[in-house]
matplotlib code that plots the C-alpha trace (Angstrom):
import matplotlib.pyplot as plt

x = [-26.0, -27.5, -27.9, -26.2, -27.4, -25.8, -27.8, -26.3, -28.5, -30.5, -29.4, -32.1, -32.3, -34.3, -34.1, -33.2, -30.1, -29.2, -29.2, -27.2, -24.5, -24.0, -21.9, -19.4, -18.4, -16.6, -14.0, -14.0, -10.7, -12.6, -15.2, -17.3, -17.1, -19.1, -22.4, -22.9, -26.0, -27.1, -29.7, -27.1, -24.8, -27.3, -27.4, -24.7, -21.1, -18.1, -15.5, -12.3, -9.6, -9.2, -6.6, -7.1, -5.1, -6.9, -4.6, -7.4, -9.5, -6.5, -5.8, -9.3, -9.1, -5.8, -7.3, -10.2, -9.3, -12.4, -14.5, -17.7, -20.9, -22.6, -26.3, -27.4, -31.1, -32.9, -36.5, -36.8, -39.1, -36.5, -33.3, -31.3, -30.3, -29.3, -26.1, -26.3, -22.9, -22.6, -19.4, -17.9, -16.6, -15.4, -17.0, -20.4, -22.2, -23.2, -24.9, -24.5, -27.1, -25.8, -28.1, -26.5, -27.9, -28.0, -26.9, -27.8, -24.4, -24.6, -22.0, -21.6, -23.1, -23.0, -23.4, -22.5, -20.8, -22.3, -19.9, -16.9, -18.7, -17.5, -19.1, -18.2, -18.3, -18.2, -17.4, -17.7, -14.6, -14.8, -17.1, -18.4, -21.4, -21.1, -17.5, -15.9, -16.2, -13.7, -14.9, -13.1, -14.3, -13.3, -14.3, -14.0, -14.3, -16.1, -15.2, -11.5, -11.5, -9.3, -9.5, -9.2, -9.0, -10.1, -10.0, -12.1, -12.3, -15.7, -16.3, -19.6, -17.9, -15.1, -12.6, -11.1, -8.7, -5.2, -6.3, -8.8, -6.1, -3.9, -6.7, -7.1, -3.3, -3.4, -6.2, -4.1, -1.1, -3.2, -4.0, -0.4, -0.8, 1.4, -0.1, 2.0, -0.1, -3.4, -5.3, -6.6, -9.7, -10.0, -12.9, -13.4, -17.0, -20.5, -22.1, -25.8, -27.7, -27.9, -25.1, -21.8, -18.5, -16.7, -14.5, -11.3, -12.1, -11.5, -7.8, -8.0, -5.2, -5.3, -2.6, -2.0, -1.5, 0.5, -1.3, 1.1, -1.0, -2.4, -5.7, -8.0, -9.7, -11.7, -9.3, -6.3, -7.9, -8.8, -5.3, -4.1, -6.4]
y = [-3.3, -3.5, -6.9, -7.5, -10.1, -11.1, -13.3, -15.6, -15.9, -19.1, -21.6, -23.3, -26.8, -29.9, -33.6, -32.8, -30.9, -33.6, -36.4, -34.3, -34.0, -37.7, -38.5, -35.9, -38.0, -40.4, -37.7, -36.0, -36.0, -36.4, -38.6, -38.2, -40.7, -43.9, -44.4, -40.7, -39.7, -36.2, -35.8, -36.6, -34.0, -31.1, -28.8, -26.4, -26.6, -24.3, -23.6, -24.3, -24.2, -23.6, -23.8, -22.8, -22.5, -19.2, -16.4, -13.8, -16.1, -16.7, -13.0, -12.3, -15.1, -13.8, -10.4, -11.9, -15.5, -15.9, -19.0, -19.0, -20.6, -22.6, -23.7, -26.3, -26.7, -29.0, -29.5, -33.2, -32.5, -30.2, -30.9, -28.3, -27.1, -23.7, -22.9, -19.7, -18.5, -16.1, -14.3, -10.9, -8.7, -5.1, -5.3, -6.2, -9.6, -10.6, -13.5, -15.0, -17.4, -19.9, -22.4, -25.8, -28.2, -31.9, -34.5, -38.1, -38.9, -38.7, -36.3, -34.3, -30.8, -28.0, -24.2, -21.2, -18.1, -15.5, -12.8, -14.6, -16.7, -19.9, -23.3, -25.1, -28.8, -29.7, -33.2, -34.4, -36.6, -37.6, -37.1, -38.8, -36.4, -35.5, -34.2, -33.2, -33.0, -32.5, -30.7, -30.6, -27.9, -27.8, -24.6, -23.5, -19.9, -19.1, -18.3, -18.3, -21.9, -21.2, -24.0, -23.7, -26.4, -25.6, -27.8, -27.0, -28.4, -28.2, -29.0, -29.5, -27.5, -25.0, -27.7, -30.6, -33.3, -34.0, -37.0, -34.9, -32.3, -35.1, -36.1, -32.4, -32.2, -35.6, -34.3, -31.1, -33.2, -35.5, -32.5, -31.3, -28.2, -27.1, -27.7, -24.8, -22.3, -23.5, -20.9, -21.8, -19.7, -17.9, -17.4, -13.7, -13.8, -15.2, -13.7, -13.0, -10.2, -7.1, -8.3, -6.5, -8.2, -9.5, -6.7, -8.5, -8.7, -5.0, -5.7, -8.7, -8.7, -10.9, -13.5, -17.1, -19.6, -22.7, -25.9, -27.7, -26.7, -30.0, -28.7, -25.8, -24.8, -21.8, -21.0, -21.1, -18.9, -16.3, -16.1, -15.4, -12.5]
z = [-11.9, -15.4, -16.8, -20.2, -22.5, -25.8, -28.2, -30.8, -33.9, -34.0, -36.5, -38.5, -37.2, -37.8, -38.6, -42.3, -41.2, -38.7, -41.3, -43.7, -41.2, -40.5, -43.5, -42.5, -39.5, -41.7, -42.6, -39.2, -37.2, -34.0, -32.5, -29.3, -26.4, -26.7, -25.0, -24.5, -22.5, -23.4, -20.7, -18.0, -19.6, -19.3, -16.3, -14.9, -15.8, -15.2, -17.8, -15.9, -18.6, -22.3, -25.1, -28.7, -31.9, -32.6, -31.5, -31.3, -29.0, -26.7, -26.5, -25.4, -22.8, -21.4, -20.9, -18.9, -17.6, -15.4, -14.7, -16.8, -15.6, -18.3, -18.1, -20.7, -21.3, -23.7, -24.7, -25.6, -28.6, -30.2, -32.1, -30.3, -26.9, -25.4, -23.5, -21.4, -20.4, -17.4, -16.6, -15.6, -18.4, -17.8, -14.3, -15.6, -15.2, -18.7, -20.3, -23.7, -25.2, -27.8, -29.6, -30.4, -32.9, -31.9, -34.5, -34.6, -33.3, -29.5, -28.0, -31.2, -31.5, -34.0, -33.9, -36.1, -34.9, -37.3, -36.1, -37.5, -40.2, -38.4, -38.4, -35.1, -34.5, -30.8, -29.4, -25.8, -25.8, -22.1, -19.2, -16.0, -15.9, -12.2, -12.1, -15.4, -19.2, -21.9, -25.0, -28.4, -30.8, -34.5, -36.3, -39.9, -41.0, -44.2, -46.9, -45.9, -44.8, -41.8, -39.2, -35.5, -32.7, -29.2, -26.1, -23.0, -19.6, -17.8, -14.1, -12.2, -9.4, -9.3, -8.5, -10.5, -9.5, -10.7, -12.8, -14.6, -15.4, -16.7, -19.1, -20.3, -20.9, -22.8, -25.1, -25.8, -26.7, -28.9, -31.0, -31.1, -29.0, -26.1, -22.7, -21.3, -23.2, -21.6, -19.7, -16.2, -15.5, -12.2, -9.8, -9.0, -7.8, -8.4, -11.5, -11.0, -12.7, -10.4, -8.1, -7.7, -8.2, -5.1, -3.5, -4.3, -8.0, -8.4, -8.2, -10.5, -13.2, -16.3, -16.4, -17.6, -14.8, -15.8, -16.5, -14.2, -11.2, -9.7, -8.6, -9.5, -6.3, -5.3, -2.5, -4.7, -7.3, -4.7, -3.4, -7.0, -7.5]

ax = plt.figure().add_subplot(projection="3d")
ax.plot(x, y, z, "-o")
ax.set_aspect("equal")
plt.show()
């Protein structure tokens, strides 16, 4: 299978940009968790569930609601880190590389989506580093000024507990969104370059499982495929 790699243009970063961003925090509707430790946050995560106020984003996720592997890597001497997303799309295992800028506020990151002209602020609102993380993303498109709120649930494994799901739902409600619209991603096979999709994934049909499910487990997801 041919490996597909999508690259997100690198945002110019540095200490100057970081200090310019700090005053914005005073007017920001979100704040990251206290005592955030970025180095503990790096490594592999899985995108388990999402909800966004952007209808186009939600339509894309509904068509392909699969678990995405996320690998976060950071060079301590640099003011940014990379997130490599691996997932199946149209039967092909693809990777997307996104460069996030660090700010001097721990737990807050920034990146730009050139395709949509959107500036995205990301906040880690809750995490225990070895089980789950809740990510809030606030984006603004330029020059329209359209604003979007996105909530994501990450897991270190492809299973999260009921209390974690409750925290995810609470964050959704806090930002005045409907938890019933959240998309619970499904596991349809391990995505490695050159590896075929799992046999059962050929019959995979896009759907939107309800957030009321108490656990997201590999076994449950396979039974839904």
